[in-house]
C-alpha positions in Angstrom: 0.0 0.0 0.0 1.0 3.6 -0.6 -0.4 7.0 -0.2 -0.1 10.1 -2.3 0.2 13.8 -1.2 -3.6 14.2 -1.3 -4.1 11.3 1.1 -5.4 8.7 -1.4 -4.5 5.1 -0.6 -3.3 2.8 -3.4 -3.5 -1.0 -3.1 -2.3 -3.8 -5.3 -5.2 -6.2 -5.5 -3.0 -9.2 -6.3 -5.6 -11.9 -6.8 -7.8 -9.8 -9.0 -4.8 -8.3 -11.0 -5.9 -4.7 -10.4 -4.6 -1.5 -8.8 -7.1 0.1 -6.5 -7.5 3.7 -5.2 -9.2 4.4 -2.0 -10.4 8.0 -1.4 -11.8 9.5 1.7 -14.4 12.3 1.7 -16.2 14.0 4.6 -19.5 15.8 4.4 -21.8 16.9 7.3 -19.8 14.9 9.8 -20.1 11.7 7.7 -17.0 10.0 6.3 -17.2 8.0 3.1 -14.5 5.8 1.5 -14.7 5.1 -2.2 -12.8 2.2 -3.8 -12.1 2.5 -7.5 -10.0 0.5 -10.0 -7.5 2.7 -11.7 -5.7 0.1 -13.7 -6.5 -3.5 -14.6 -9.6 -5.4 -15.5 -13.0 -4.4 -14.0 -16.0 -6.6 -13.2 -16.0 -10.3 -12.6 -13.6 -11.0 -15.5 -10.0 -11.0 -14.2 -7.6 -11.8 -17.1 -3.9 -11.7 -16.4 -1.1 -10.8 -18.7 1.0 -7.9 -19.7 -0.5 -5.0 -21.5 0.7 -1.4 -21.3 -2.6 0.3 -21.9 -5.0 2.9 -20.3 -7.2 2.1 -17.3 -9.2 -1.2 -17.6 -7.3 -2.2 -20.7 -4.0 -2.6 -18.7 -3.1 -6.1 -17.7 -1.0 -7.3 -14.7 0.0 -10.7 -13.4 -0.1 -10.7 -9.6 0.7 -7.0 -8.8 2.5 -7.3 -5.5 3.3 -3.9 -4.2 2.9 -0.2 -5.0 4.9 3.0 -4.3 4.2 6.7 -5.1 6.8 9.3 -6.1 6.8 13.0 -5.3 5.2 13.7 -8.7 2.2 11.4 -8.1 3.4 8.6 -10.4 2.6 5.2 -9.1 5.0 2.2 -9.4 3.8 -1.3 -9.3 5.8 -4.5 -8.7 4.2 -6.7 -11.3 5.4 -9.9 -9.8 4.7 -12.6 -12.4 5.6 -10.4 -15.3 9.0 -9.6 -13.6 8.6 -5.9 -14.2 8.2 -2.6 -12.4 5.3 -0.8 -14.0 4.7 2.9 -13.9 1.2 4.4 -13.9 1.0 8.0 -14.9 -2.0 10.4 -15.1 -2.8 11.6 -18.5 -2.5 15.3 -19.3 -6.3 15.4 -20.0 -6.9 14.3 -16.5 -8.6 11.3 -14.9 -7.2 8.6 -17.1 -4.1 6.6 -16.2 -1.6 5.0 -18.5 0.5 1.9 -17.6 3.9 1.4 -19.2 7.1 -0.5 -18.5 10.5 -1.1 -20.0 12.0 -4.5 -20.2 15.8 -4.8 -20.2 17.5 -8.1 -20.0 21.0 -8.7 -18.8 23.0 -11.7 -18.2 25.1 -12.0 -15.1 27.8 -14.5 -14.3 28.4 -15.7 -10.7 
């Protein structure tokens, strides 16, 4: 789990292959928490895989952990894809885009 500067909580929903955002709002003394899916499949269908796409079109395979940087970018440890994925907000607002780079290196021991 990780929080951003606005106090939003981000969770890697490992078994559902999604990244969730939990926001808190207060009105008239009542506190409400809203859970939304910002990246990964929505609904009962939970396909896995690797797809660098926007929002619900993005695919993960057991996202294991998240971190947020000072600019609000979210980093996801995509465990079974063996990648660190970066989620950025689009300039038009609201949408997120998931992308990654894959570099392979050989090491001798």
